[in-house]
C-alpha positions, 0 to 999 in steps of 0.5 A, spaced: 498 477 505 495 483 509 501 482 514 505 481 510 505 488 507 503 491 513 510 489 516 513 491 509 510 499 511 513 498 518 519 497 516 520 501 509 513 507 509 511 506 501 510 498 498 509 498 489 504 492 489 502 489 482 497 486 480 496 480 474 493 481 468 488 476 470 485 479 477 477 479 475 476 485 480 477 491 480 484 494 481 481 499 486 476 495 490 483 490 491 487 497 492 482 500 498 481 492 501 489 492 502 488 499 505 483 497 509 487 491 511 493 495 513 491 500 515 495 505 511 492 510 505 492 509 497 498 513 494 496 512 487 492 506 483 496 507 475 495 501 470 496 495 474 500 498 479 497 500 487 502 505 492 501 504 499 503 508 505 504 508 512 508 512 517 511 507 521 512 507 529 519 506 529 523 507 523 519 514 520 523 516 513 519 519 510 517 526 511 509 529 508 510 536 506 504 540 512 
């Protein structure tokens, strides 16, 4: 699953993950593990939704302010 997230981040740079309500793990811990595995940054965790960002090497679409 982490490989698929990393591939999607390379193509789109932003990725939303919905954590199921019956997940026994803390959503923040899940976000940290996904970010670590995909070498991405956590944008935010709101409710059961996690947003990850990773700058694409080939398909840069998002320009961050300095």
